[in-house]
C-alpha positions as CSV (number, residue, x, y, z in Angstrom):
1,X,182.5,278.6,256.0
2,X,184.6,275.5,254.5
3,X,184.7,273.7,257.5
4,X,180.5,274.0,257.7
5,X,180.3,272.0,253.8
6,X,182.6,269.5,255.1
7,X,180.3,268.5,258.5
8,X,177.4,268.9,255.9
9,X,178.7,266.7,253.2
10,X,179.8,264.1,256.1
11,X,176.1,264.3,257.3
12,X,174.3,263.8,253.8
13,X,176.7,261.3,252.9
14,X,175.8,258.9,256.3
15,X,173.5,255.7,255.6
16,X,170.8,257.2,258.2
17,X,169.9,260.2,255.9
18,X,169.5,258.3,252.5
19,X,167.5,256.2,254.3
20,X,165.6,258.9,255.5
21,X,165.1,260.2,251.9
22,X,164.1,256.9,250.4
23,X,161.5,256.4,253.0
24,X,159.9,259.8,252.2
25,X,159.6,259.2,248.5
26,X,157.9,255.7,249.0
27,X,156.1,257.6,251.9
28,X,155.1,259.8,249.7
29,X,153.8,257.2,246.5
30,X,152.2,254.8,249.6
31,X,150.3,258.2,250.6
32,X,148.5,258.0,247.4
33,X,147.6,254.0,247.7
34,X,145.9,254.9,251.0
35,X,143.7,258.0,249.8
36,X,142.4,255.8,247.3
37,X,141.8,252.7,249.4
38,X,140.1,255.3,251.8
39,X,137.9,257.5,249.5
40,X,137.2,254.5,246.8
41,X,136.9,251.6,249.1
42,X,136.3,252.4,252.7
43,X,134.2,255.6,252.5
44,X,131.5,253.8,250.2
45,X,130.8,251.1,252.5
46,X,131.2,253.5,255.4
47,X,128.3,255.4,253.8
48,X,126.0,252.0,253.4
49,X,125.9,252.2,257.0
50,X,125.3,255.5,257.7
51,X,122.8,255.7,255.4
52,X,124.2,256.2,251.4
53,X,126.1,259.7,253.0
54,X,128.8,261.3,250.9
55,X,131.7,262.5,253.3
56,X,133.1,264.9,250.1
57,X,129.7,266.1,250.4
58,X,129.6,267.3,254.2
59,X,129.6,270.8,254.8
60,X,128.1,273.8,256.6
61,X,127.9,277.4,254.7
62,X,129.6,280.2,256.7
63,X,127.9,283.3,256.9
64,X,129.5,286.6,255.0
65,X,129.6,289.1,257.0
66,X,130.4,291.5,253.3
67,X,129.0,292.0,250.4
68,X,130.0,289.4,247.5
69,X,129.1,289.0,243.5
70,X,126.3,287.1,243.4
71,X,127.8,284.5,241.2
72,X,130.5,283.9,243.8
73,X,130.5,280.2,245.1
74,X,129.8,280.0,249.0
75,X,132.1,279.8,251.9
76,X,131.8,276.6,253.6
77,X,133.7,274.5,256.1
78,X,134.2,271.0,254.9
79,X,134.4,268.9,257.5
80,X,133.6,265.3,255.4
81,X,136.8,265.9,254.0
82,X,138.6,266.1,256.9
83,X,136.6,262.6,258.5
84,X,138.1,260.9,254.8
85,X,142.1,262.4,256.2
86,X,141.5,260.9,259.7
87,X,140.5,257.7,258.8
88,X,143.3,257.7,255.8
89,X,145.6,258.7,258.3
90,X,144.5,255.7,260.6
91,X,145.1,253.7,258.1
92,X,148.8,254.6,256.8
93,X,148.9,254.4,261.2
94,X,147.9,251.3,261.5
95,X,150.2,249.6,257.8
96,X,153.6,251.5,258.9
97,X,152.6,250.3,262.9
98,X,152.5,246.7,260.8
99,X,155.8,247.1,258.8
100,X,157.7,248.6,261.8
101,X,156.5,245.4,264.2
102,X,157.2,242.8,261.2
103,X,160.9,244.6,261.0
104,X,161.4,244.2,264.7
105,X,160.6,240.5,264.5
106,X,162.5,239.8,261.6
107,X,165.9,241.6,263.8
108,X,165.4,239.8,266.3
109,X,164.9,236.4,264.8
110,X,168.2,237.4,262.9
111,X,169.6,238.4,266.7
112,X,168.5,234.9,267.8
113,X,170.0,232.8,265.5
114,X,173.1,234.9,265.3
115,X,173.2,233.9,269.5
116,X,172.1,230.1,268.9
117,X,175.5,229.8,266.1
118,X,178.3,228.2,267.9
119,X,181.1,230.6,267.6
120,X,184.6,228.9,267.7
121,X,186.8,229.1,271.1
122,X,188.8,232.0,271.6
123,X,192.5,230.8,271.0
124,X,194.2,231.6,274.8
125,X,196.1,234.2,274.5
126,X,200.2,234.0,274.5
127,X,201.6,233.6,278.1
128,X,203.6,237.2,278.2
129,X,207.6,237.5,278.8
130,X,207.8,237.3,281.9
131,X,205.3,234.1,281.9
132,X,208.1,232.7,279.7
133,X,211.0,233.5,281.4
134,X,209.5,231.5,285.2
135,X,208.7,229.1,282.4
136,X,212.1,228.1,281.4
137,X,213.4,228.9,285.0
138,X,210.9,226.4,286.5
139,X,212.0,224.0,283.3
140,X,216.1,224.6,284.4
141,X,215.1,223.8,288.6
142,X,213.2,220.0,287.3
143,X,216.0,219.2,285.2
144,X,219.0,220.0,287.9
145,X,216.9,217.6,290.3
146,X,217.4,214.8,288.2
C-alpha cells in the first residue's frame, strides 16, 4: 500500500497533471463565456434569419401514459436547448483549435530560431593514452634521424 501512495505522489507531482488541472479550471470558466456568447449573441442573430424563432422555447410535448395531477408540468423534449448546446460546442472547439494552432506555430518558430543560432564548434576530443604514447614515439624517432 505504501508503494501505491508513493507512485500516486510521483504522479501528482508531475508537471503534466498540474497543467491539466489548470486547463480544466480555465476550461470551466471559458465554458460560461462561450455559453453566454451562444445564448445571448449568436442565437438571437440566428433567430433573425429563422423568423424570430427562440431556440430555448423549441420543445415537443411528450404524451403521458398514466394519469398525472392537473397542475403538473407537461413532459417536454427540449430540442432547442440541444441545438444551443451543439452550437456552443462548435464554438468552443473552434476556439480550442485556434489556440492549439497558435501554440504549435509559436513552438515551431522557437524551434527554428534555436536551429538557426550558430553553436560554438565542439572541442576536439582529447587523444587517448595510446595515441599520446604513439605521438611521443614518433617525436623521438624524428629526433634520432636528425
